[in-house]
FIMARVEX-481251 format. One line per 10 residues: their letters; for each residue z, y, x of N, C-alpha, C, O. Coordinates in steps of 0.001 Angstrom, whole numbers, plus 500000, padded with zeros to 6 digits. Layout:
N
A> Z,Y,X,Z,Y,X,Z,Y,X,Z,Y,X ~ ...
***
This chain:
103
XXXXXXXXXX> 599180,872507,579096,599005,871073,579056,599843,870490,577925,601061,870665,577878 ~ 599184,869812,577039,599868,869134,575959,600067,867667,576337,599578,867220,577374 ~ 600777,866927,575506,601098,865531,575814,599850,864677,576002,599884,863690,576736 ~ 598767,865037,575361,597521,864260,575476,596708,864632,576719,595658,864038,576963 ~ 597173,865594,577497,596427,866067,578657,597093,865627,579960,598290,865827,580165 ~ 596285,865023,580835,596761,864548,582127,595817,865013,583221,594597,864974,583060 ~ 596384,865452,584331,595617,865786,585528,595845,864646,586515,596969,864420,586963 ~ 594780,863933,586851,594863,862899,587880,594631,863570,589229,593583,864173,589461 ~ 595619,863460,590115,595539,864129,591404,594560,863415,592332,594540,862185,592388 ~ 593756,864177,593053,592813,863596,594012,593543,862963,595190,593078,861977,595762
XXXXXXXXXX> 594679,863532,595546,595535,862996,596605,596949,862901,596053,597402,863803,595350 ~ 597634,861838,596358,599001,861656,595884,599939,862694,596511,599699,863197,597608 ~ 600999,862991,595787,602004,863908,596324,602610,863305,597590,602912,864031,598537 ~ 602788,861996,597613,603362,861331,598787,602472,861452,600015,602945,861261,601135 ~ 601192,861767,599830,600265,861952,600954,600284,863376,601501,599671,863651,602532 ~ 600988,864288,600815,601050,865685,601252,602149,865853,602288,603073,865043,602365 ~ 602044,866897,603072,603059,867154,604093,604405,867508,603463,605435,866947,603834 ~ 604393,868450,602500,605661,868876,601901,605689,868872,600374,606772,868940,599794 ~ 604548,868795,599705,604539,868776,598246,603293,869396,597665,602240,869417,598303 ~ 603412,869904,596449,602284,870545,595763,602744,871855,595139,603936,872101,594957
XXXXXXXXXX> 601769,872678,594821,602007,873909,594068,601120,873867,592831,599914,873641,592930 ~ 601723,874086,591671,600965,874203,590422,600632,875674,590247,601523,876523,590279 ~ 599367,875977,590063,598904,877359,589945,598550,877620,588477,597670,876969,587914 ~ 599244,878572,587878,599072,878924,586467,598507,880338,586343,598745,881179,587210 ~ 597761,880602,585269,597370,881972,584937,597548,882176,583441,597840,881241,582696 ~ 597367,883407,583027,597487,883716,581602,596346,883090,580829,595261,882852,581359 ~ 596623,882830,579559,595651,882269,578640,595787,883010,577322,596891,883178,576805 ~ 594677,883446,576792,594656,884122,575501,594047,883149,574501,592874,882802,574632 ~ 594820,882691,573492,594285,881717,572536,592986,882158,571861,592198,881314,571434 ~ 592751,883470,571760,591521,883950,571140,590375,884159,572113,589211,884123,571715
XXXXXXXXXX> 590690,884379,573392,589661,884711,574379,589553,883717,575524,588562,883732,576253 ~ 590548,882853,575701,590474,881847,576750,591222,882230,578018,592149,883040,577995 ~ 590796,881628,579124,591455,881792,580415,591306,883221,580914,590234,883818,580817 ~ 592408,883766,581453,592415,885123,581999,592580,885048,583510,593141,884080,584024 ~ 592101,886048,584216,592185,886101,585681,593336,886990,586139,593180,887786,587066 ~ 594471,886856,585500,595661,887620,585879,596896,886855,585407,596789,885805,584775 ~ 598063,887399,585725,599305,886754,585320,599566,885470,586093,600115,884513,585547 ~ 599172,885447,587372,599301,884239,588191,600775,883894,588421,601590,884766,588721 ~ 601096,882618,588277,602431,882087,588541,602279,880793,589316,601265,880104,589196 ~ 603288,880463,590113,603218,879304,590999,604491,878484,590879,605595,879028,590912
XXXXXXXXXX> 604335,877168,590740,605473,876255,590661,605420,875310,591842,604446,874578,592021 ~ 606466,875325,592644,606570,874461,593818,607190,873128,593399,608259,873106,592790 ~ 606523,872019,593724,607058,870678,593496,607248,870033,594861,606269,869594,595464 ~ 608476,869960,595368,608699,869361,596685,608343,867871,596680,608598,867164,595706 ~ 607766,867420,597754,607386,866021,597902,608590,865105,597662,608493,864131,596916 ~ 609707,865417,598289,610891,864564,598171,611376,864468,596727,611764,863390,596277 ~ 611360,865571,596005,611819,865573,594623,610865,864791,593730,611303,864050,592849 ~ 609567,864951,593952,608579,864233,593147,608732,862723,593323,608543,861966,592371 ~ 609072,862286,594527,609231,860859,594781,610562,860328,594247,610626,859203,593753 ~ 611620,861131,594344,612933,860703,593849,612979,860643,592328,613693,859819,591756
XXXXXXXXXX> 612214,861520,591672,612247,861612,590212,610880,861299,589612,610439,861979,588685 ~ 610211,860281,590131,608869,859867,589701,608752,859800,588179,609489,859059,587527 ~ 607826,860573,587618,607517,860520,586197,608463,861269,585284,608292,861232,584066 ~ 609455,861949,585835,610389,862671,584969,609898,864093,584708,608969,864572,585358 ~ 610527,864749,583760,610110,866073,583348,610496,867162,584323,611506,867073,585021 ~ 609666,868193,584354,609872,869339,585230,609649,870613,584405,608637,870741,583715 ~ 610589,871540,584480,610457,872826,583799,609781,873803,584751,610253,874011,585868 ~ 608691,874396,584319,607934,875359,585124,608084,876731,584470,607456,877017,583450 ~ 608918,877568,585066,609157,878900,584510,608088,879871,584982,607693,879850,586147 ~ 607626,880710,584087,606634,881723,584442,606845,882962,583600,607411,882913,582508
XXXXXXXXXX> 606371,884083,584141,606504,885341,583418,605377,886282,583817,604677,886059,584805 ~ 605220,887328,583033,604259,888369,583334,604899,889711,583004,605847,889778,582221 ~ 604385,890766,583597,604924,892086,583310,604501,892525,581925,603547,891988,581363 ~ 605174,893456,581398,604882,893976,580076,606147,894578,579506,607202,894528,580140 ~ 606053,895137,578332,607212,895722,577699,607311,895191,576284,606672,895750,575392 ~ 608077,894142,576033,608905,893405,576996,608066,892389,577775,606964,892042,577352 ~ 608586,891909,578920,607863,890889,579673,607799,889577,578885,608683,889278,578081 ~ 606752,888812,579128,606605,887505,578498,607135,886448,579456,606713,886381,580610 ~ 608056,885626,578977,608624,884554,579787,608373,883244,579057,608599,883143,577851 ~ 607906,882246,579792,607613,880940,579195,608137,879834,580093,608340,880026,581292
XXXXXXXXXX> 608349,878674,579491,608811,877504,580233,607922,876322,579872,608132,875671,578849 ~ 606938,876048,580705,606091,874861,580507,606901,873633,580903,607735,873700,581806 ~ 606658,872520,580233,607331,871265,580550,606252,870242,580866,605387,869962,580035 ~ 606306,869680,582079,605322,868677,582493,606034,867496,583136,607140,867628,583659 ~ 605385,866351,583087,605890,865144,583739,605113,864967,585036,603883,864912,585035 ~ 605846,864879,586144,605212,864801,587458,605395,863397,588029,606517,862924,588209 ~ 604272,862744,588307,604251,861451,588983,603559,861641,590320,602973,862693,590570 ~ 603619,860651,591168,603021,860744,592497,601522,860998,592429,600964,861644,593317 ~ 600859,860496,591382,599401,860596,591310,598868,861333,590090,597655,861405,589894 ~ 599766,861885,589262,599297,862595,588064,600356,863539,587525,601538,863443,587854
XXXXXXXXXX> 599884,864464,586676,600750,865400,585969,600336,865343,584500,599155,865460,584173 ~ 601317,865164,583621,601047,865049,582187,601830,866125,581451,602969,866427,581807 ~ 601221,866697,580430,601852,867759,579667,602820,867266,578613,603113,866074,578518 ~ 603310,868207,577823,604262,867949,576734,603815,868806,575549,603320,869917,575734 ~ 603988,868290,574341,603499,869018,573162,604197,870350,572914,603638,871194,572213 ~ 605386,870577,573452,606028,871885,573260,605237,872990,573957,605424,874167,573647 ~ 604362,872635,574886,603570,873633,575608,602519,874315,574732,601970,875346,575121 ~ 602235,873755,573561,601239,874397,572696,601842,875498,571828,601120,876219,571141 ~ 603177,875624,571864,603874,876665,571101,603936,877956,571911,603909,877925,573141 ~ 604019,879085,571218,604169,880376,571884,605603,880522,572387,606523,880113,571679
XXXXXXXXXX> 605837,881074,573555,604904,881695,574483,604321,880745,575531,603548,881173,576388 ~ 604685,879457,575470,604155,878505,576462,602624,878457,576440,601999,878251,577481 ~ 602019,878646,575270,600557,878564,575158,599841,879775,575764,598613,879851,575724 ~ 600600,880720,576325,599999,881894,576956,599699,881669,578444,599275,882591,579141 ~ 599922,880435,578926,599663,880098,580328,598903,878791,580396,599071,877911,579552 ~ 598053,878674,581425,597244,877467,581591,597277,877055,583067,597273,877902,583960 ~ 597309,875741,583304,597272,875229,584669,595859,875369,585202,594913,874866,584595 ~ 595706,876050,586335,594395,876311,586898,594049,875418,588084,592909,874979,588235 ~ 595060,875155,588933,594840,874356,590132,596114,873648,590525,597215,874052,590152 ~ 595939,872572,591294,597048,871910,591956,596698,871910,593435,595657,871386,593834
XXX> 597571,872500,594249,597307,872658,595671,598311,871818,596463,599522,871988,596321 ~ 597801,870916,597291,598677,870144,598172,598893,870927,599450,598013,871661,599899 ~ 600073,870765,600034,600352,871454,601297,601337,870649,602111,601706,871056,603212
***
């Protein structure tokens, strides 16, 4: 997610029981979305409400020699998630947000 990209949530984080999970997978700039390298970022409901609209670091990694580690940066609001332009740089560009799951 880059700064120009926003995900409008179908349900607000405040409407969830405990928060949301951001579901990421690998992305190959030459081939597109991959069905492996799944990573999950937990956003607690209480934290999302206390820090409305502030930045969140989403750490992810995949196996390999050496392993690839990336830190996506997104802004989390009660009703949307917005990216940051540093996410288009490597290795951040090797992961893509696939789903947002409320729980």
